[in-house]
PDB file of N, CA, C and O in Angstrom:
ATOM      1  N   UNK A   1    -125.238  98.707   3.337  1.00  0.00           N
ATOM      2  CA  UNK A   1    -124.663  99.401   1.913  1.00  0.00           C
ATOM      3  C   UNK A   1    -123.077 100.045   2.300  1.00  0.00           C
ATOM      4  O   UNK A   1    -122.904 100.629   3.370  1.00  0.00           O
ATOM      5  N   UNK A   2    -122.122  99.890   1.444  1.00  0.00           N
ATOM      6  CA  UNK A   2    -121.271 100.265   1.715  1.00  0.00           C
ATOM      7  C   UNK A   2    -120.654 101.720   1.442  1.00  0.00           C
ATOM      8  O   UNK A   2    -119.600 102.168   1.894  1.00  0.00           O
ATOM      9  N   UNK A   3    -121.638 102.388   0.527  1.00  0.00           N
ATOM     10  CA  UNK A   3    -121.292 104.144   0.340  1.00  0.00           C
ATOM     11  C   UNK A   3    -122.453 104.829   0.111  1.00  0.00           C
ATOM     12  O   UNK A   3    -123.514 104.208   0.065  1.00  0.00           O
ATOM     13  N   UNK A   4    -122.423 105.785  -0.011  1.00  0.00           N
ATOM     14  CA  UNK A   4    -123.609 106.778  -0.158  1.00  0.00           C
ATOM     15  C   UNK A   4    -124.490 106.529  -1.330  1.00  0.00           C
ATOM     16  O   UNK A   4    -125.718 106.595  -1.376  1.00  0.00           O
ATOM     17  N   UNK A   5    -123.510 106.186  -2.414  1.00  0.00           N
ATOM     18  CA  UNK A   5    -123.989 106.006  -3.975  1.00  0.00           C
ATOM     19  C   UNK A   5    -124.990 104.815  -3.890  1.00  0.00           C
ATOM     20  O   UNK A   5    -126.121 104.938  -4.361  1.00  0.00           O
ATOM     21  N   UNK A   6    -124.599 103.717  -3.318  1.00  0.00           N
ATOM     22  CA  UNK A   6    -125.586 102.734  -3.079  1.00  0.00           C
ATOM     23  C   UNK A   6    -126.919 102.919  -2.446  1.00  0.00           C
ATOM     24  O   UNK A   6    -127.883 102.245  -2.807  1.00  0.00           O
ATOM     25  N   UNK A   7    -127.011 103.985  -1.335  1.00  0.00           N
ATOM     26  CA  UNK A   7    -128.169 104.331  -0.936  1.00  0.00           C
ATOM     27  C   UNK A   7    -128.980 104.873  -2.003  1.00  0.00           C
ATOM     28  O   UNK A   7    -130.073 104.420  -2.343  1.00  0.00           O
ATOM     29  N   UNK A   8    -128.360 105.912  -2.538  1.00  0.00           N
ATOM     30  CA  UNK A   8    -129.143 106.480  -3.528  1.00  0.00           C
ATOM     31  C   UNK A   8    -129.714 105.652  -4.698  1.00  0.00           C
ATOM     32  O   UNK A   8    -130.885 105.778  -5.056  1.00  0.00           O
ATOM     33  N   UNK A   9    -128.892 104.848  -5.248  1.00  0.00           N
ATOM     34  CA  UNK A   9    -129.203 103.730  -6.360  1.00  0.00           C
ATOM     35  C   UNK A   9    -130.457 102.802  -5.845  1.00  0.00           C
ATOM     36  O   UNK A   9    -131.275 102.343  -6.643  1.00  0.00           O
ATOM     37  N   UNK A  10    -130.541 102.521  -4.103  1.00  0.00           N
ATOM     38  CA  UNK A  10    -131.546 101.805  -3.730  1.00  0.00           C
ATOM     39  C   UNK A  10    -132.574 102.647  -3.796  1.00  0.00           C
ATOM     40  O   UNK A  10    -133.637 102.179  -4.205  1.00  0.00           O
ATOM     41  N   UNK A  11    -132.527 103.837  -3.480  1.00  0.00           N
ATOM     42  CA  UNK A  11    -133.705 104.842  -3.293  1.00  0.00           C
ATOM     43  C   UNK A  11    -134.433 105.181  -4.345  1.00  0.00           C
ATOM     44  O   UNK A  11    -135.619 105.512  -4.328  1.00  0.00           O
ATOM     45  N   UNK A  12    -133.525 105.077  -5.529  1.00  0.00           N
ATOM     46  CA  UNK A  12    -133.940 105.618  -6.974  1.00  0.00           C
ATOM     47  C   UNK A  12    -134.753 104.134  -7.312  1.00  0.00           C
ATOM     48  O   UNK A  12    -135.900 104.315  -7.721  1.00  0.00           O
ATOM     49  N   UNK A  13    -134.391 102.912  -7.217  1.00  0.00           N
ATOM     50  CA  UNK A  13    -135.113 101.980  -7.681  1.00  0.00           C
ATOM     51  C   UNK A  13    -136.206 101.601  -6.821  1.00  0.00           C
ATOM     52  O   UNK A  13    -137.053 100.873  -7.337  1.00  0.00           O
ATOM     53  N   UNK A  14    -136.377 101.961  -5.542  1.00  0.00           N
ATOM     54  CA  UNK A  14    -137.421 102.057  -4.978  1.00  0.00           C
ATOM     55  C   UNK A  14    -138.646 102.763  -5.457  1.00  0.00           C
ATOM     56  O   UNK A  14    -139.773 102.271  -5.506  1.00  0.00           O
ATOM     57  N   UNK A  15    -138.280 104.046  -5.826  1.00  0.00           N
ATOM     58  CA  UNK A  15    -139.206 105.167  -6.193  1.00  0.00           C
ATOM     59  C   UNK A  15    -139.693 104.572  -7.513  1.00  0.00           C
ATOM     60  O   UNK A  15    -140.893 104.526  -7.782  1.00  0.00           O
ATOM     61  N   UNK A  16    -138.623 104.060  -8.435  1.00  0.00           N
ATOM     62  CA  UNK A  16    -139.354 103.404  -9.740  1.00  0.00           C
ATOM     63  C   UNK A  16    -140.315 102.286  -9.510  1.00  0.00           C
ATOM     64  O   UNK A  16    -141.348 102.162 -10.167  1.00  0.00           O
ATOM     65  N   UNK A  17    -139.930 101.446  -8.521  1.00  0.00           N
ATOM     66  CA  UNK A  17    -141.184 100.643  -8.227  1.00  0.00           C
ATOM     67  C   UNK A  17    -142.518 101.044  -7.920  1.00  0.00           C
ATOM     68  O   UNK A  17    -143.594 100.614  -8.337  1.00  0.00           O
ATOM     69  N   UNK A  18    -142.173 102.173  -6.911  1.00  0.00           N
ATOM     70  CA  UNK A  18    -143.515 102.701  -6.297  1.00  0.00           C
ATOM     71  C   UNK A  18    -144.277 103.553  -7.686  1.00  0.00           C
ATOM     72  O   UNK A  18    -145.503 103.636  -7.758  1.00  0.00           O
ATOM     73  N   UNK A  19    -143.527 104.042  -8.545  1.00  0.00           N
ATOM     74  CA  UNK A  19    -144.096 104.665  -9.470  1.00  0.00           C
ATOM     75  C   UNK A  19    -144.898 103.814 -10.531  1.00  0.00           C
ATOM     76  O   UNK A  19    -145.944 104.187 -11.063  1.00  0.00           O
ATOM     77  N   UNK A  20    -144.156 102.430 -10.796  1.00  0.00           N
ATOM     78  CA  UNK A  20    -144.766 101.589 -11.800  1.00  0.00           C
ATOM     79  C   UNK A  20    -145.565 100.827 -11.162  1.00  0.00           C
ATOM     80  O   UNK A  20    -146.309 100.159 -11.879  1.00  0.00           O
ATOM     81  N   UNK A  21    -145.677 100.683  -9.919  1.00  0.00           N
ATOM     82  CA  UNK A  21    -146.902 100.136  -9.354  1.00  0.00           C
ATOM     83  C   UNK A  21    -148.150 100.844  -9.097  1.00  0.00           C
ATOM     84  O   UNK A  21    -149.223 100.259  -8.954  1.00  0.00           O
ATOM     85  N   UNK A  22    -147.997 102.152  -9.039  1.00  0.00           N
ATOM     86  CA  UNK A  22    -149.239 103.298  -9.123  1.00  0.00           C
ATOM     87  C   UNK A  22    -149.597 103.089 -10.500  1.00  0.00           C
ATOM     88  O   UNK A  22    -150.764 102.813 -10.779  1.00  0.00           O
ATOM     89  N   UNK A  23    -148.865 103.175 -11.238  1.00  0.00           N
ATOM     90  CA  UNK A  23    -149.314 103.424 -12.854  1.00  0.00           C
ATOM     91  C   UNK A  23    -149.907 102.220 -13.413  1.00  0.00           C
ATOM     92  O   UNK A  23    -150.766 102.330 -14.289  1.00  0.00           O
ATOM     93  N   UNK A  24    -149.501 100.988 -12.958  1.00  0.00           N
ATOM     94  CA  UNK A  24    -150.231  99.460 -13.162  1.00  0.00           C
ATOM     95  C   UNK A  24    -151.621  99.464 -12.586  1.00  0.00           C
ATOM     96  O   UNK A  24    -152.578  99.085 -13.262  1.00  0.00           O
ATOM     97  N   UNK A  25    -151.752  99.904 -11.295  1.00  0.00           N
ATOM     98  CA  UNK A  25    -153.092  99.940 -10.515  1.00  0.00           C
ATOM     99  C   UNK A  25    -154.191 100.816 -11.142  1.00  0.00           C
ATOM    100  O   UNK A  25    -155.380 100.562 -11.340  1.00  0.00           O
ATOM    101  N   UNK A  26    -153.376 102.052 -11.432  1.00  0.00           N
ATOM    102  CA  UNK A  26    -154.180 103.084 -11.884  1.00  0.00           C
ATOM    103  C   UNK A  26    -155.045 102.722 -13.381  1.00  0.00           C
ATOM    104  O   UNK A  26    -156.256 102.913 -13.486  1.00  0.00           O
ATOM    105  N   UNK A  27    -154.141 102.145 -14.543  1.00  0.00           N
ATOM    106  CA  UNK A  27    -154.590 101.352 -15.505  1.00  0.00           C
ATOM    107  C   UNK A  27    -155.557 100.428 -15.465  1.00  0.00           C
ATOM    108  O   UNK A  27    -156.558 100.394 -16.181  1.00  0.00           O
ATOM    109  N   UNK A  28    -155.164  99.468 -14.383  1.00  0.00           N
ATOM    110  CA  UNK A  28    -155.989  98.208 -14.200  1.00  0.00           C
ATOM    111  C   UNK A  28    -157.289  98.760 -13.756  1.00  0.00           C
ATOM    112  O   UNK A  28    -158.293  98.085 -13.982  1.00  0.00           O
ATOM    113  N   UNK A  29    -157.389  99.789 -13.213  1.00  0.00           N
ATOM    114  CA  UNK A  29    -158.771 100.175 -12.425  1.00  0.00           C
ATOM    115  C   UNK A  29    -159.540 100.929 -13.313  1.00  0.00           C
ATOM    116  O   UNK A  29    -160.761 100.772 -13.297  1.00  0.00           O
ATOM    117  N   UNK A  30    -159.004 101.754 -14.117  1.00  0.00           N
ATOM    118  CA  UNK A  30    -159.700 102.573 -15.349  1.00  0.00           C
ATOM    119  C   UNK A  30    -160.156 101.741 -16.550  1.00  0.00           C
ATOM    120  O   UNK A  30    -160.875 102.317 -17.365  1.00  0.00           O
ATOM    121  N   UNK A  31    -159.764 100.193 -16.811  1.00  0.00           N
ATOM    122  CA  UNK A  31    -159.914  99.418 -17.854  1.00  0.00           C
ATOM    123  C   UNK A  31    -161.546  98.659 -17.381  1.00  0.00           C
ATOM    124  O   UNK A  31    -161.980  98.629 -16.229  1.00  0.00           O
ATOM    125  N   UNK A  32    -162.101  98.208 -18.364  1.00  0.00           N
ATOM    126  CA  UNK A  32    -163.315  97.572 -18.115  1.00  0.00           C
ATOM    127  C   UNK A  32    -163.112  96.119 -17.594  1.00  0.00           C
ATOM    128  O   UNK A  32    -161.968  95.770 -17.885  1.00  0.00           O
ATOM    129  N   UNK A  33    -163.722  95.236 -16.999  1.00  0.00           N
ATOM    130  CA  UNK A  33    -163.647  94.204 -16.648  1.00  0.00           C
ATOM    131  C   UNK A  33    -163.561  93.036 -17.666  1.00  0.00           C
ATOM    132  O   UNK A  33    -164.314  93.131 -18.635  1.00  0.00           O
ATOM    133  N   UNK A  34    -162.597  91.733 -17.576  1.00  0.00           N
ATOM    134  CA  UNK A  34    -162.547  91.055 -18.512  1.00  0.00           C
ATOM    135  C   UNK A  34    -163.438  90.025 -18.283  1.00  0.00           C
ATOM    136  O   UNK A  34    -163.497  89.611 -17.125  1.00  0.00           O
ATOM    137  N   UNK A  35    -164.202  89.475 -19.188  1.00  0.00           N
ATOM    138  CA  UNK A  35    -165.002  88.215 -18.957  1.00  0.00           C
ATOM    139  C   UNK A  35    -164.273  87.119 -18.880  1.00  0.00           C
ATOM    140  O   UNK A  35    -163.142  86.951 -19.337  1.00  0.00           O
ATOM    141  N   UNK A  36    -165.302  85.959 -17.967  1.00  0.00           N
ATOM    142  CA  UNK A  36    -164.645  84.817 -17.257  1.00  0.00           C
ATOM    143  C   UNK A  36    -163.646  84.089 -18.184  1.00  0.00           C
ATOM    144  O   UNK A  36    -162.559  83.760 -17.711  1.00  0.00           O
ATOM    145  N   UNK A  37    -163.873  83.876 -19.181  1.00  0.00           N
ATOM    146  CA  UNK A  37    -163.249  82.963 -20.422  1.00  0.00           C
ATOM    147  C   UNK A  37    -162.012  83.731 -20.601  1.00  0.00           C
ATOM    148  O   UNK A  37    -161.031  83.033 -20.860  1.00  0.00           O
ATOM    149  N   UNK A  38    -161.806  85.056 -20.523  1.00  0.00           N
ATOM    150  CA  UNK A  38    -160.360  85.723 -20.296  1.00  0.00           C
ATOM    151  C   UNK A  38    -159.520  85.632 -19.411  1.00  0.00           C
ATOM    152  O   UNK A  38    -158.305  85.527 -19.573  1.00  0.00           O
ATOM    153  N   UNK A  39    -160.276  85.675 -18.121  1.00  0.00           N
ATOM    154  CA  UNK A  39    -159.684  85.121 -17.019  1.00  0.00           C
ATOM    155  C   UNK A  39    -158.770  83.968 -16.946  1.00  0.00           C
ATOM    156  O   UNK A  39    -157.595  83.926 -16.583  1.00  0.00           O
ATOM    157  N   UNK A  40    -159.700  82.876 -17.443  1.00  0.00           N
ATOM    158  CA  UNK A  40    -159.353  81.313 -17.731  1.00  0.00           C
ATOM    159  C   UNK A  40    -158.443  81.451 -18.539  1.00  0.00           C
ATOM    160  O   UNK A  40    -157.356  81.327 -17.974  1.00  0.00           O
ATOM    161  N   UNK A  41    -158.347  81.687 -19.790  1.00  0.00           N
ATOM    162  CA  UNK A  41    -157.293  81.672 -20.553  1.00  0.00           C
ATOM    163  C   UNK A  41    -155.876  82.609 -20.097  1.00  0.00           C
ATOM    164  O   UNK A  41    -154.787  82.144 -20.432  1.00  0.00           O
ATOM    165  N   UNK A  42    -155.908  83.781 -19.418  1.00  0.00           N
ATOM    166  CA  UNK A  42    -154.976  84.199 -18.896  1.00  0.00           C
ATOM    167  C   UNK A  42    -154.243  83.432 -17.945  1.00  0.00           C
ATOM    168  O   UNK A  42    -153.019  83.391 -18.065  1.00  0.00           O
ATOM    169  N   UNK A  43    -154.871  82.742 -16.906  1.00  0.00           N
ATOM    170  CA  UNK A  43    -154.459  82.010 -15.935  1.00  0.00           C
ATOM    171  C   UNK A  43    -153.565  80.764 -16.390  1.00  0.00           C
ATOM    172  O   UNK A  43    -152.471  80.402 -15.956  1.00  0.00           O
ATOM    173  N   UNK A  44    -154.342  80.234 -17.367  1.00  0.00           N
ATOM    174  CA  UNK A  44    -153.854  79.097 -18.073  1.00  0.00           C
ATOM    175  C   UNK A  44    -152.545  79.595 -18.794  1.00  0.00           C
ATOM    176  O   UNK A  44    -151.646  78.757 -18.737  1.00  0.00           O
ATOM    177  N   UNK A  45    -152.225  80.739 -19.448  1.00  0.00           N
ATOM    178  CA  UNK A  45    -151.193  81.218 -20.092  1.00  0.00           C
ATOM    179  C   UNK A  45    -149.756  81.359 -19.095  1.00  0.00           C
ATOM    180  O   UNK A  45    -148.559  81.252 -19.365  1.00  0.00           O
ATOM    181  N   UNK A  46    -150.442  81.627 -17.927  1.00  0.00           N
ATOM    182  CA  UNK A  46    -149.403  82.255 -16.681  1.00  0.00           C
ATOM    183  C   UNK A  46    -148.883  80.693 -16.227  1.00  0.00           C
ATOM    184  O   UNK A  46    -147.719  80.423 -15.931  1.00  0.00           O
ATOM    185  N   UNK A  47    -150.073  79.685 -16.243  1.00  0.00           N
ATOM    186  CA  UNK A  47    -149.374  78.296 -15.603  1.00  0.00           C
ATOM    187  C   UNK A  47    -148.445  77.746 -16.647  1.00  0.00           C
ATOM    188  O   UNK A  47    -147.435  77.175 -16.235  1.00  0.00           O
ATOM    189  N   UNK A  48    -148.607  77.821 -17.700  1.00  0.00           N
ATOM    190  CA  UNK A  48    -147.668  77.215 -18.920  1.00  0.00           C
ATOM    191  C   UNK A  48    -146.435  78.114 -18.810  1.00  0.00           C
ATOM    192  O   UNK A  48    -145.328  77.581 -18.733  1.00  0.00           O
ATOM    193  N   UNK A  49    -146.558  79.445 -18.799  1.00  0.00           N
ATOM    194  CA  UNK A  49    -145.181  79.964 -18.774  1.00  0.00           C
ATOM    195  C   UNK A  49    -144.416  79.494 -17.586  1.00  0.00           C
ATOM    196  O   UNK A  49    -143.272  79.083 -17.784  1.00  0.00           O
ATOM    197  N   UNK A  50    -144.935  79.502 -16.284  1.00  0.00           N
ATOM    198  CA  UNK A  50    -144.312  79.184 -15.124  1.00  0.00           C
ATOM    199  C   UNK A  50    -143.856  77.554 -15.165  1.00  0.00           C
ATOM    200  O   UNK A  50    -142.830  77.196 -14.587  1.00  0.00           O
ATOM    201  N   UNK A  51    -144.541  76.794 -15.753  1.00  0.00           N
ATOM    202  CA  UNK A  51    -144.284  75.244 -15.773  1.00  0.00           C
ATOM    203  C   UNK A  51    -142.858  75.210 -16.843  1.00  0.00           C
ATOM    204  O   UNK A  51    -141.802  74.668 -16.517  1.00  0.00           O
ATOM    205  N   UNK A  52    -143.043  75.764 -17.890  1.00  0.00           N
ATOM    206  CA  UNK A  52    -141.810  75.736 -18.947  1.00  0.00           C
ATOM    207  C   UNK A  52    -140.686  76.560 -18.216  1.00  0.00           C
ATOM    208  O   UNK A  52    -139.545  76.098 -18.168  1.00  0.00           O
ATOM    209  N   UNK A  53    -140.875  77.311 -17.863  1.00  0.00           N
ATOM    210  CA  UNK A  53    -139.633  78.359 -16.981  1.00  0.00           C
ATOM    211  C   UNK A  53    -139.011  77.439 -15.995  1.00  0.00           C
ATOM    212  O   UNK A  53    -137.786  77.480 -15.878  1.00  0.00           O
ATOM    213  N   UNK A  54    -139.557  76.791 -15.427  1.00  0.00           N
ATOM    214  CA  UNK A  54    -139.321  75.916 -14.207  1.00  0.00           C
ATOM    215  C   UNK A  54    -138.705  74.616 -14.810  1.00  0.00           C
ATOM    216  O   UNK A  54    -137.776  74.070 -14.214  1.00  0.00           O
ATOM    217  N   UNK A  55    -139.134  74.168 -15.826  1.00  0.00           N
ATOM    218  CA  UNK A  55    -138.556  73.117 -16.437  1.00  0.00           C
ATOM    219  C   UNK A  55    -137.291  73.172 -17.104  1.00  0.00           C
ATOM    220  O   UNK A  55    -136.449  72.275 -17.129  1.00  0.00           O
ATOM    221  N   UNK A  56    -137.213  74.582 -17.779  1.00  0.00           N
ATOM    222  CA  UNK A  56    -135.988  74.920 -18.614  1.00  0.00           C
ATOM    223  C   UNK A  56    -134.648  75.296 -17.448  1.00  0.00           C
ATOM    224  O   UNK A  56    -133.460  75.152 -17.735  1.00  0.00           O
ATOM    225  N   UNK A  57    -135.107  75.745 -16.249  1.00  0.00           N
ATOM    226  CA  UNK A  57    -134.258  75.982 -14.984  1.00  0.00           C
ATOM    227  C   UNK A  57    -133.695  74.194 -14.510  1.00  0.00           C
ATOM    228  O   UNK A  57    -132.551  73.756 -14.387  1.00  0.00           O
ATOM    229  N   UNK A  58    -134.741  73.654 -14.376  1.00  0.00           N
ATOM    230  CA  UNK A  58    -134.354  72.134 -14.031  1.00  0.00           C
ATOM    231  C   UNK A  58    -133.459  71.569 -15.049  1.00  0.00           C
ATOM    232  O   UNK A  58    -132.435  71.057 -14.598  1.00  0.00           O
ATOM    233  N   UNK A  59    -133.608  71.549 -16.233  1.00  0.00           N
ATOM    234  CA  UNK A  59    -132.558  71.066 -17.249  1.00  0.00           C
ATOM    235  C   UNK A  59    -131.590  71.589 -17.250  1.00  0.00           C
ATOM    236  O   UNK A  59    -130.611  70.915 -17.572  1.00  0.00           O
ATOM    237  N   UNK A  60    -131.384  73.070 -16.883  1.00  0.00           N
ATOM    238  CA  UNK A  60    -130.003  73.851 -16.790  1.00  0.00           C
ATOM    239  C   UNK A  60    -129.266  72.897 -15.617  1.00  0.00           C
ATOM    240  O   UNK A  60    -128.218  72.263 -15.742  1.00  0.00           O
ATOM    241  N   UNK A  61    -129.943  72.971 -14.706  1.00  0.00           N
ATOM    242  CA  UNK A  61    -129.065  72.474 -13.440  1.00  0.00           C
ATOM    243  C   UNK A  61    -128.935  70.771 -13.489  1.00  0.00           C
ATOM    244  O   UNK A  61    -127.950  70.244 -12.973  1.00  0.00           O
ATOM    245  N   UNK A  62    -129.806  70.092 -14.029  1.00  0.00           N
ATOM    246  CA  UNK A  62    -129.346  68.644 -14.648  1.00  0.00           C
ATOM    247  C   UNK A  62    -128.263  68.626 -15.402  1.00  0.00           C
ATOM    248  O   UNK A  62    -127.317  67.932 -15.028  1.00  0.00           O
ATOM    249  N   UNK A  63    -128.190  69.210 -16.340  1.00  0.00           N
ATOM    250  CA  UNK A  63    -127.069  69.232 -17.426  1.00  0.00           C
ATOM    251  C   UNK A  63    -125.763  69.585 -16.978  1.00  0.00           C
ATOM    252  O   UNK A  63    -124.746  69.125 -17.497  1.00  0.00           O
ATOM    253  N   UNK A  64    -125.765  70.552 -15.834  1.00  0.00           N
ATOM    254  CA  UNK A  64    -124.863  71.253 -15.163  1.00  0.00           C
ATOM    255  C   UNK A  64    -124.387  70.128 -14.384  1.00  0.00           C
ATOM    256  O   UNK A  64    -123.211  69.807 -14.558  1.00  0.00           O
ATOM    257  N   UNK A  65    -125.113  69.441 -13.521  1.00  0.00           N
ATOM    258  CA  UNK A  65    -124.564  68.484 -12.744  1.00  0.00           C
ATOM    259  C   UNK A  65    -123.945  67.169 -13.342  1.00  0.00           C
ATOM    260  O   UNK A  65    -123.013  66.542 -12.840  1.00  0.00           O
ATOM    261  N   UNK A  66    -124.566  66.881 -14.411  1.00  0.00           N
ATOM    262  CA  UNK A  66    -123.920  65.861 -14.935  1.00  0.00           C
ATOM    263  C   UNK A  66    -122.805  65.859 -15.964  1.00  0.00           C
ATOM    264  O   UNK A  66    -122.355  64.893 -16.580  1.00  0.00           O
ATOM    265  N   UNK A  67    -122.456  67.115 -16.026  1.00  0.00           N
ATOM    266  CA  UNK A  67    -120.880  67.352 -16.635  1.00  0.00           C
ATOM    267  C   UNK A  67    -121.195  67.700 -18.275  1.00  0.00           C
ATOM    268  O   UNK A  67    -120.282  67.650 -19.100  1.00  0.00           O
ATOM    269  N   UNK A  68    -122.697  68.085 -18.682  1.00  0.00           N
ATOM    270  CA  UNK A  68    -122.828  68.154 -20.080  1.00  0.00           C
ATOM    271  C   UNK A  68    -122.386  69.551 -20.581  1.00  0.00           C
ATOM    272  O   UNK A  68    -122.260  69.731 -21.792  1.00  0.00           O
ATOM    273  N   UNK A  69    -122.155  70.509 -19.727  1.00  0.00           N
ATOM    274  CA  UNK A  69    -121.755  71.956 -19.864  1.00  0.00           C
ATOM    275  C   UNK A  69    -120.407  72.180 -20.002  1.00  0.00           C
ATOM    276  O   UNK A  69    -120.060  73.314 -20.334  1.00  0.00           O
ATOM    277  N   UNK A  70    -119.255  71.006 -19.744  1.00  0.00           N
ATOM    278  CA  UNK A  70    -117.828  71.078 -19.536  1.00  0.00           C
ATOM    279  C   UNK A  70    -117.527  71.127 -20.860  1.00  0.00           C
ATOM    280  O   UNK A  70    -118.266  70.568 -21.670  1.00  0.00           O
ATOM    281  N   UNK A  71    -116.355  71.832 -21.268  1.00  0.00           N
ATOM    282  CA  UNK A  71    -115.762  71.741 -22.611  1.00  0.00           C
ATOM    283  C   UNK A  71    -115.540  70.471 -23.204  1.00  0.00           C
ATOM    284  O   UNK A  71    -115.526  69.541 -22.398  1.00  0.00           O
ATOM    285  N   UNK A  72    -115.336  70.138 -24.580  1.00  0.00           N
ATOM    286  CA  UNK A  72    -115.313  68.968 -24.815  1.00  0.00           C
ATOM    287  C   UNK A  72    -113.535  68.539 -24.886  1.00  0.00           C
ATOM    288  O   UNK A  72    -112.608  69.285 -25.201  1.00  0.00           O
ATOM    289  N   UNK A  73    -113.484  67.200 -24.506  1.00  0.00           N
ATOM    290  CA  UNK A  73    -111.877  66.777 -24.504  1.00  0.00           C
ATOM    291  C   UNK A  73    -111.833  65.555 -24.835  1.00  0.00           C
ATOM    292  O   UNK A  73    -112.835  64.849 -24.720  1.00  0.00           O
ATOM    293  N   UNK A  74    -110.693  65.092 -25.297  1.00  0.00           N
ATOM    294  CA  UNK A  74    -110.376  63.750 -25.841  1.00  0.00           C
ATOM    295  C   UNK A  74    -109.351  63.243 -25.136  1.00  0.00           C
ATOM    296  O   UNK A  74    -108.542  63.986 -24.581  1.00  0.00           O
ATOM    297  N   UNK A  75    -109.266  61.785 -25.077  1.00  0.00           N
ATOM    298  CA  UNK A  75    -108.027  61.151 -24.450  1.00  0.00           C
ATOM    299  C   UNK A  75    -107.174  60.860 -25.453  1.00  0.00           C
ATOM    300  O   UNK A  75    -105.976  60.782 -25.185  1.00  0.00           O
ATOM    301  N   UNK A  76    -107.583  60.669 -26.647  1.00  0.00           N
ATOM    302  CA  UNK A  76    -106.818  60.118 -28.094  1.00  0.00           C
ATOM    303  C   UNK A  76    -105.489  61.086 -28.134  1.00  0.00           C
ATOM    304  O   UNK A  76    -105.400  62.311 -28.053  1.00  0.00           O
ATOM    305  N   UNK A  77    -104.597  60.169 -28.273  1.00  0.00           N
ATOM    306  CA  UNK A  77    -103.067  60.969 -28.806  1.00  0.00           C
ATOM    307  C   UNK A  77    -103.457  61.557 -30.408  1.00  0.00           C
ATOM    308  O   UNK A  77    -104.212  61.119 -31.277  1.00  0.00           O
ATOM    309  N   UNK A  78    -102.707  62.561 -30.352  1.00  0.00           N
ATOM    310  CA  UNK A  78    -102.560  63.259 -31.775  1.00  0.00           C
ATOM    311  C   UNK A  78    -102.051  62.550 -32.964  1.00  0.00           C
ATOM    312  O   UNK A  78    -101.003  61.929 -32.786  1.00  0.00           O
ATOM    313  N   UNK A  79    -102.526  62.519 -34.026  1.00  0.00           N
ATOM    314  CA  UNK A  79    -101.893  61.911 -35.170  1.00  0.00           C
ATOM    315  C   UNK A  79    -100.971  62.529 -35.615  1.00  0.00           C
ATOM    316  O   UNK A  79    -100.949  63.758 -35.543  1.00  0.00           O
ATOM    317  N   UNK A  80     -99.946  61.785 -36.208  1.00  0.00           N
ATOM    318  CA  UNK A  80     -98.745  62.772 -36.784  1.00  0.00           C
ATOM    319  C   UNK A  80     -98.741  62.653 -38.211  1.00  0.00           C
ATOM    320  O   UNK A  80     -97.932  63.294 -38.881  1.00  0.00           O
TER     321      UNK A  80
END
């Protein structure tokens, strides 16, 4: 890191990550267990979100590589 403020920023972010992880684990342990069908539905939703996200990122890279993201241009001469 280049200066002291970056170290402070990194330390604050690390502390927030630890606090958020602790809170999530404490809430997870205090709630009752989900039934099996709930876990299956949750896993299916997670897979669908992951597949759709990967598909959208793939489409973004594909369109960029093919030049679909370039500004519109025309080779025609202007009419008078």
